[in-house]
N, C-alpha and C positions, 0 to 999 in steps of 0.2 A: 385421860382415857383415850383421847383421839390418837395420841402417839402409839399406844399399844395396839390399837386396831390396824394401823397402817404399817406396823413393824413387819419385816419379812419373817417367814417361818424358818427358824434356825435348823429344824430337822430336815428340811428339804435339801439344803446344801451339804449338811454334814452326814447324810446317809451313805453316800458312796465316796470312797477316797479317790483322789485324782489318779489318772493312769500312770503318772510318773512315780507314784508311791509303789505301784506294782513292780515297776522296773527296778526301783531301789531295793525292794524286798527280795526280788529274785536274785539281784547281784549279791546282797548280803548272804543269802542262802548258799549261793555258789562259793563265796569266799569262805564261809564256815565249813562247807564240805571239803574244799581244797585244803584248808588248814588242818582238818582232821586227818586227811590222807598224808599230808607232809609229816605231821606228828607221828603217825603210825609207821610210815615207810621211809621217812627222810634219811634216817641213819643208814639203812640198807643201801639206798641209792647213792649216798655220798661215799660209802665204803666201796661200792662197785666202781664209781668214777675214779677214786684214788688208786684202785688196783689196775685200772686200764692205762693210767698215765705212765 
């Protein structure tokens, strides 16, 4: 029982994610949006590039 009393509270450290997680999440969101744009308009852009050459 003494070990349990001295154990750190796991909810204190797990409550907030680290700042690096927010950056990674923002980057993942950016890449997802960018890939959706490429999927939607990529063929048009490539076609325009081919016509200009």
